Residue, then its C-alpha position, 0 to 999 in steps of 0.5 A: m123499055k126495060t125501065h118500065n117493063g111495058g108501058e105505053i108509047p104515044t106516036e103521031m100514028d097510034l098509042w102503042e102498048l109495049y110487051p114487057l120483057p119476060g120474067p118476074g116483072a112481066v104483067k099479063k094484059a087482058h088481050q095478050p095470052s102471055g103478055d111477054l115480048v118473047h111469047e108475043t113475038l113467037e105468036r106474031r111470027t105465025w101470022p101471014d106476012f109478019p116480017e121474017g125475023a122481026v121482034a114484036l115490041g108492042d101493039n096498038g090494040l087493033g092487031d098492028q105491031l110495033v116491030m124492030l127488024r133484024n139488021g145482019d146479026q143484030f136488031g134495030p135500032e129503027l122501029h117500024f109499024w107493021h100493018h097486020e091487014t096489009g103486011q106493009l111496014e112503015w118507018l116510025a123512028a130512028d131509035f127507041a129513045d126517040l119515042e117518049q114512054v108513058p109508064 
């Protein structure tokens, strides 16, 4: 994720557009108010049923989020698909490295 600072990750379910890390390399996307991971995560945490303490890593352009959940005092490594309409979480991958990133 840090290597490309954004980019896309295709999965069997969807194509996920990753939020870039904050800083000078962050690229603003047209549908994202700020474009960076911190801003987008804070915004998603105001949405109904967004998992408490989760980090939003990206979206599929339809409101659903690729998230990493808090595990004690750390995050991950598992990735989940959060359905914005139902609030349901679905397991997606055991680790970020399991997904192939497209620059």
